[in-house]
Each structure stands twice: as C-alpha cells, then as structure tokens.
N, C-alpha and C positions, 0 to 999 in steps of 0.2 A: 504494500497499499503505500509504502512510503516515497515511490517514484511520483506517483502520482501529485508530493507538493513542490518537488523541483522545476518542476515546469513555468517555464519564464511566461511573464505578461507580454508576450512583443506582438508587436502590431496584428491584428488578424487571426489572432489566436479564438476568437471569440466567433470568429466566421468559421472556423475551421471544425470549433465543435456543435458549431451547430448546423452545420453540412452532414457532420458524425451524428447526431442525431436526430437529423432525417434521413439518416441511413434506411436500406431495408436490412440490413444486414444486425441481426439481434445484440452479438458479441464486440462490433462496434458502435453501438448505442449505450450498451452498459459500460464501457470502458468510457464514453463521456459523458455519461451521467457520474463515472468517479472519480474524472478530473472537477467538474463542476463545485461536487461536493469539497474536494480536498480543497482547491480554489476560496470556498465560501468560508472553507473552515480558519483559513489564514487570513482573513479580512477581506473580502476580494469582493468585489461588487459584479455577481452575475445576473443579477437581478433582470438585466434583457432577453435573457435569454427562458425566462417563465414560460412563453407560448408553449417554446420546441421542446422544452420538458414534460409539462403535464402530457402530452400526446403519447409519452413513452408509458403513461398510465397505461394504456389500451397495450395490455400484458399478461401472458398467463404465468408470466417469470416472478418468483418473490421475492428472489433479492433484486432485479430490478425494481418491482416496485416499491420493496423500502427505500430505494435511496432517493427514487421521486420524493416519498411520501417524506422525508428528512427534508431533501430541498423547501417543499413548500412548506410544510411549518417553518422554517425559519424564516420565511418571506411574509405568510400572510398576515404575521401581523405590522407589519413596515409596508406593503404592501396590498392589499382589504380588495383592492378593485381586482387585483389582480388573481388571487385566490380562489374568486368568485366562479372563473372558468374552469376551476378544477371541482368543483360542487357536482355537477352533472357525473362526472367519474365515480367518484367517492361512494354516489347513491348507490351507481352502477356496480361498484366491485361489493357495496354493503348487501345486493340480493344476490350474488353471485351463491348458485344451487350447487355447485359441484365442488367446491374449495372451501370448508368452514376458515382456516387458514387468513383468507380472503374475503371474507366478510367481519374478523375481528379485529385486521388488520386497518377496513377502512373505516371502522367506527374508533375503533381508538385512535385512528388519525386526525378524525375529524372531532376528539375531544379534545385533540391540545393544540387543534389551532383557535388559540383566545379572538376569534371575531363577532360581535355581534352580528353582522350577518351568516355568517355559512352557519351559526348556532340552528337558526329557526329549519334552516336546511337539516339538522339533524335529527327531531324530534322522532318523524315517523321511520328512519331506520333505526333508529338507537331503540322504540318500543318494539317491534320485529326482532330484534338481538335481544332483548331481553328473555324474549320466548320461545327462542331458537332452539331448535334441537338438538346442538350441539354444546356438550358443555363449556369449549373451550370462549367460544362464541360468546354464552351468557354471562363467564367470569367477566370477560373483559369487558362486555356492557356495563358490568353492575359495578365496576370501578369509574365507570366513563359520566355515568349518571353525579357520582358525588364531582367530578369537572365541571358537568354544565350546571350543577347547582353552583357553586364557585361565581361561575359565570353570569348566569341570570338564572337566580330561586324564582324568582314569578314565573318561568318559563317551564319549570321542571313542578312546580305545583298546580300548574293547571294543566297539565299531560298527565297527572296522575302516575309518575315516576319513582315519588316513596311509596305507593299501595304497591306498583310492583317489583319493587327492589326489597319489599320487606314480605312477600311471596318468595322470593326465592330464598328467605331463611330457612323453607321447611325442601329446599332441591335434594336432589337422590342425588348432589356429586358434592364431596368437602372443598373441593376449590371455589366453588361457585357461594356455598353456606359461608366461609372465610371473608371469600372477596364484597360479599352483599354486608357482613357485619362490618368490615372494613369501611367500606361504603357509608353507610350508615352512621356508623362512631364518629367520619368527617362532616358530616351533613350534621349530626347533633351537635359537634360543636362549633359547625359557624351557622346554628340556628339559636342558638343558645340555649333548645333546649329538647329532651331525652324524644328521638324517630327509631328508636332502636329496640322493639317490644319482646322481650324476655319473659319469657312461664314457664312453667312446668310443660306443659305440652310442646312448644318450643326445642325445652334444654337437651328433653333425648338427640333427637338428630343434631344440635349446637356440640352435646360430648361426644357424638361419634367421629362427628367429621374432625376433632379434636385429633383424633388418633392417626386419620390419612392425608391432613393437609400436609404444605411447607412446611417449613419452619415460621416465614415472618406471619403466614394464615393460624401460624397458633398461636402468634401474638396480640393480632387481633381479637381474636376468638376467646381469650386467655383475660385480656384486659375489659373484654366485653363482661363476662363472668363477674369479673373483680366489682364493678355495677351494678349489678344486681342482687339483690335482698332474698337469701332464703326465706322458704315459708316456714320453718321449723328446725332444731338441732340435727335431726336425723338428716334432714335434705341436707341441710349445709355437711352433714359428716359423709354422705353420697357422694355429693359432688368433691367434696376434698381425694378421695378413692378413687373418681377415677383422671382427678389433673396431677394427684400424688409423682404417675408414671414420669414427669416432662421435668422434674429435678436432678435427674440423670441426663439429660437434653446437652446436647456441646454446645449448643448457641447459649450463650449467658442473658439476649436477651428473652428468650423462653423460660432461662430459670427465675430469672427476676419478677417474670410476671406472673408466672405459677406459686413464688411464694410473696407475691401480691394478694392472690386469691384465697389462700391459706392463712394469710397474718388477719384477713378482713371476716372470714367466712367463724376462724378460729375466735373470735370474740360472744359469737351466736352460742357456741358450746360448752356447758355446765360440766360435763364430766373431764374432774382434772387427771383422771393417769392418760385418759385418752388425749390431753393438750399436752401433756407432758413427752408423750409417745410422739407427736407430731414435731416437737420441736426436735427432737431426737434425728429425725429424719429430716429434717430442714440445716440442721449444720454442716452434715457432712458438705452439701452444694455450696453453700454460703463461703468454706474455705478455700473451693474447688475455684468458686472465680477469681480468687489471688491469684492465681496459675498464669492468666492470659493477660497479654502487655496493657504498659500502665495505664494506655485511653478507657481502657475495659476494665480494671481496675479501680479504679480511680470513681468510675458512673459503680461498680459495685459496692464500695467503701462507703460513698452519699448515701445509698440504699439500706449497709448495713447499719452505719452511724444512726437511721431513722427506729429503724429494728431495733438494735439492742437499748433505744430509751423509753422502748415500749415491751418490750421481753427479752433484758441484759442473759436470763435464766436458759437462751437457745445456745449462747457462745461461750457461758460461764468458764467455761474448761477449755476455751481456745486462745487466751490470749496472747499465748507463746506465738501465732497464726500474725500476728500484727506487728513485731516486731519490725523495723526496719531495718533493710537490707542496704550497702553500701551505694548500690548503682540504683535505687529507687529516688524516680527524678521527684524535686522536694512537695510538691500539687499530693504527689500518694504520702508521702513522707507525714506531712501534718493531720492525713488526713485518718491515717493510722495512728497519731498520735492523739485525734478526739476519740476515736474507738476504745484507746490502751486505758484512757482516763478515766470511759461508762462505764468501762470492764473490770479496770481494779477493785479489790476486793483483799477482809485481812487476811486472806488465807493466799494473794496472789503478792501484795503490794511490797514483798521484798525483791523481790524477780522484775517487778517495772520500775521500780527504783533504780537499780540497776541499770536498768537500759535509758531512762531518764539521763540519769548520770554521766552512759558513757556518750548518750548524744549529745549532751551540755560541754564537750568536749571536743565539739566537730566544727570544720571552717565554717559553715553558711549557719553567717549570723544573727540570718530570723529564725532557722531552723531552732539557734542556743535558745535563743529566748523565749521561742516556743515549749521548748521542752524546762526550763527553770520554771519557766509559768501551771508545767503541768506538775511538777513534782507538789508546787502553792496550791494547788487546785484537790489535788490528793489528796492532803494535808486539810483541807476545807472538806473534804467527802468523806472522808473516814477519821472518823477523833481519834480512835486505838491505834493509828497509825503516823498521826500526827506528830508524836516525840522521833520517832524515823524519820519524815518529811524534813523536819525545821533542820536535824541533824544532815540530813545531805545537803542541804540549803546553805549552811555553815561551811560545810569541806569544799565548796564551789565559790564562796566569798576568797578563804583561803587561798584560792588559787593564782588571786588577783586580775585576773583579765577582769577590764575596767566593763563589757558590754553584762558580764554575768552576774558581776556583783548587784550592777545598778536594778536588772531585773530581780534579781534575788531582792533584792529588797523593798522593790514593789508588792515582791507576792509576800512577803513573811508582814507588812502591814494589814494587806486580811488576815492572813493567822492570827494578828493581833486581833483585832475586830471580830473575828470566829469566837476566840478563844483570851479572853481578857483574863490578865493581872495572872496566867499561868507560863511567858516565857518570858519573862521578863530578863532574866539573867546572859539575856542575851542583847543586851543593850548598848551595852560597853564595845561589842565587836562590832556595831550595826554604826557607831557613831566616831569608831576609829575611822569610819571610811567615809567621812562626810566632806573631805576636798576635792574627791576624784569626783564627785556626782556633776555631771553634766550635763543629762537627760531632763527635761521639765518633769516629767511624768515620776523619774526614780526622785528627783529633788522634790517635788510635791509628799511624796510618800516619806519622806524622812524626815522632814517639819512634820506634817503630823503626828507620826512615832514620840517625836522630842515635843511637843506639844500634848499629845497623851498622856505620858508618864514626866510631866514635867517636874512632879511630885520626887521622881526616883532619880532623875537626871541632873548631879548636884550643877554643873556648867552651862544646866539650857539653856541660861540665857546666852553667855557668848554663845556655843551655840548656833543659833539665832540669831543674835547679831553678825554673825559671821552673815549669812543671806541675807540678812536686810542693809549693808551695806551698800549693795548691787539692786533696791529694790527696783528701783525705776527701770532696769534693764533685760527681769524678768522678766517671762511670757503671762499673761492673765492667771494659767491653772497654780504658777508657785507663789503670786503675787494672793492671790486667796484664799490658799493657804497657810500664809506667810503670817498674815493677819487675822484671821481664824487662832493661830495655832498659839500667838503673841496675845492674845484675849486670852487664854486656857491660862498660860503664865500668868497675866496678872491676877489673874483670879487666886491663883494658891500662892503667887508672891510679889502680894501688892508693892512690899516696902523698895524692895529690890530692882523694881522691871518698870518704878513710875514714869522714867523719860525715855523708854523703850517705848510703852505705847502710846506714850505722847505721841512721840516720830513717826509710826507707822500709820496710827488715827491720819494724822493732817497727811504725807502721802498720800494717802489713802484715796482723802476728800478733796486735797485740797491741787493736787500738784497731777493726779493722775487722770486719764480720758478715758477712762474704760469707766461705762456705766454701770455695771455690774460690780466691783472692785466698791467705787465712791458711794452705790447705795449700800451694800454691805458695812463701811468704813462710816458710815452716819448714822446703819441703826445699831452698829454696836456704840459708838459716840457717847448716843443715848439712853441705851438703855445702863450705857457704866455710870453716866453723868445725874439719870434718877431714881435708877431703881438694880442696886449694884448683887442684892440678893438674887431677884427673878434673874436677871445676867445668869448666876451661876446654874440655876437651873435648864435654862438654856442649852447654856453651851456647855456644860459638864456634865447635862445629864447623858442616859444610857443609850449607849448605840443599838439600832435593830441587828440582829442577830443577818448574816450573809450565809448566801448557801454554794454552792460549787456553778450555778445554773444564774444565780444573782448578778 
C-alpha cells in the first residue's frame, strides 16, 4: 500500500486518475481508487473526481465498494451536494438481495455520512435492514439507529426506530441483541432518560446472548445489567451466577463490568456467607488485572480504589500486590499508594510502613512527599499503630532531606490534632528543624504546632518571632497561621508577649492588603480589647477530631 503514497502530484495526474476510473478494466479502477484514497489520506484535494468515483459503486466487488464508500464518507460533509449523487446507489445496494455484506455496508456508510439531506433517504433502507433476514445486516442496522439519533433525534422518533430497536432485544442472534443494547444505551445517554427496557422476560435472552457475543458486546450487556434492579435477592443471586464466568475473561473491560454488576447486586443479598463467597471469587480477578499494561493497570486501580472503599474485605489479604515496582509509572504508583492506605490495618501495618519508608528514599520528589503523607494518614486511621508511624516519621526527619522533613512536619501537625497531648515528646526535634522550612504549608504547620503547644515550648516566643521578622514577605497562609499562633501564645503568656501581639495586630490590620488577614486581625483585636475570657474560649477551644478522609 505504501507505493500509493509516493505518487507525486504532477500536472495531469488527476486526468490520468479520471481516465483510469472510467476504464472498463476492473483492476485499473481499483488501483485508481486506491491511489485516490492514498492522496486523500495525505491531505490532497481529490474532490473533483467525486462523480467519477461514485460511478465505481456499481460493482459486485466488495473491496472496491469499501474504498468508494470511504471516499464518499470523507467528502460528504464538505461537499454535501456532491454526496447526494451517491444516494440512489446507496439505496440500490441496501436492497441488494444476493449479498448481505453489501446491504450492511450500504446501511453502515449512510449512517456515517452526517449530512441532513442524505439522512432522510436513509430511513426506508434502515427500517428494512432492522427486519432483514440476515443477522449481520440487523446488527449493523442496530448501531446505525444510534448514529441516526445523534444526527436527527426527531426523525428516529417519527419513524418509530426505537420500538424496532427494542424488539431486537428478543432476537435469536446474540450479536444482534448486544448491538441493540449498545444502540439503546447510547440513545439513553443522549436523551437523558432510559429507553432500554429490561425485565424478567427479556433477561433470559440477554443472559444467553452474554455467552455467545463478542467481548465488547459482553461489556455492553454487563453495563446494561448493572443498571437493572433485580426483583428480589434470589434473582440477584441467579444473575450473578450467570455472569461469574466472565471474571476469568482475558479482556479487562469485561472483568471490570462483571465486577460492577456483582458489586451492585451484592447490596440486595442478605446472606453473609454468600457475600463472603462472592468476595473470595472477585479477589483473584482484581489482582490479575494488575498484570496488564500500565494504562490498563491505572484504570483497574481507579476501580479497585472505589471497590475497597465499599468492601475492603475483598482485598484485605492482598496488600502486597499493591507494592510499587521500580518501573511503575508515577500515575500507577500514586494510585497504589492510595489503595495501600485503605487496606492498611493493625495486622499488616508493619510491612506497609516498611514500604512507605522505602518509597520516601526515592528520587521522585512528588512520590516521596505522597509516601511521607501516606505514613501520616495511616497514623490517623489506625490508633494502635500511630506510635509506630510517628517513629517512622522521626526516622525520616533524621535523614536531613529538606522536602522529606517539610512533608513530615505537615503530617505530624495532623497527628497532633488527632491525638492531642500524646506525642509532645517529639516537639524539640521538630523545633530543631525550624530554620530549614521554606514551603508555606510546612511553615504554617510548624507555626500551628508552636501556637498549640506554646505552654510546653519554653522559647515559643523566640521561635514565633523568627517568623514575625519577615511577616510582610510571607504568603497569606503563613500570615494567617502566625497571627492566630501569636494570639494563642499571648493568651497563655500575656506578660512576655505584649510587644509581639501589638506588632502582629498592627501588621495585620494596618500594613496588610489581604482582606482575610485584616478581618481576622480586627476580630482578634476587638476580642482581646473587650472580652479576654471569651477570646480564650474561642481561640483555645478544643478542635474537632479529624479522620483520614477529612
């Protein structure tokens, strides 16, 4: 085929192609059309040959017809008047009784030509195709109805194509059934309402078709089943039994669609032993999905993330499967981190923590940050393992790596909020790293810790003064936190910090252009001036408990 692309666009070439198209030699015609398609593919304008190309439609050669149809589809939108010349030939091919392939090809091509003028002439051949004796023609027509609806929904309604498509759900051919479901599903999405009637009477034929149609047909059927609500737990179990064999399918989309059906129907099943049995069957299929290419792994991991949020017990013993490999792309690693956090429990926390500490020593800074943050989230999630997590964070702080220390301080702030008055012994080690902080969130977290534990930190005023010196140069996040921290310090040590509170309130209200900072400064100033006791109740009140997902 590459030889067709090397033709130069020399003068008279179009005339030569025209002569070849009008030749009586079938092989010359086919070669000419191939050259035209090649020229069209590389962007050359060969629309002037349209009348001559359409003449080649009058042939019994399927290969030549496909090439001509491809040419017409390409130019129909930009040359709608020229495309009208081919309508009669399409209609003639659509009624060709000797060859079902030609009938199907004509209907499919007319559906691909998105031109209003031509669509009107498609209705009659399409109606005939939907009731054609050959299943190949019917399955092609089923998809064509969805294409027609996308172009002109009113026309589909007027000619009752939806009803004809719905009748195909009871067709004896599995491919016709799956394409009818695909067409009705697409129309339902465009229309905003469900036009796919599923009930116990059609369910039998649909489940039978599931065993016989192609893998993508199975995906459409399974997705339709996921939108069906069984009448009772018995029907839900029966449908699950019919779809379970799809869990071992080679196509990841089929496996995920099967799991979607099972996850939905399991909500209706009340027998705990049945649910445990189904969970055991799902686990190996989910694990197998991680042996695919990274792109498929990513989609699988996204779905697994949702599944474990609802039923973590499905993969509770499979946490090792989600350990990151050295050659995993970053987007796969980040998804695996999320799932490991969700699967972490008191039994496996030691091996999970060991993995996270390993990741924190990697080169990719973003991945390292996420790994450090994952340790903090595990501490918040598992109270019994919190001390081990804090110890792991202290070890990471001891490495002296700047971005690791800053991320560790951010997550330790959350741990202090979750477990107040429990890990104050590490305050000194945190304060020792004060001068290397240069990121707003890390500074803000450290300031919060100093303000919250001002009564336990002897030189809290000196530490906060370190930040106050460059107050105007700090980002709003740091300024707001520093203002609140100094107010907390003043309420606990009023005699030593009077100058500091005056300075920060003045900087916040008189020199700042940030409206949030000014408003907060004025509120604190008025509270401190009029109601010091009320200020203590407001500023030093207990904080609401945080959770891993908050």
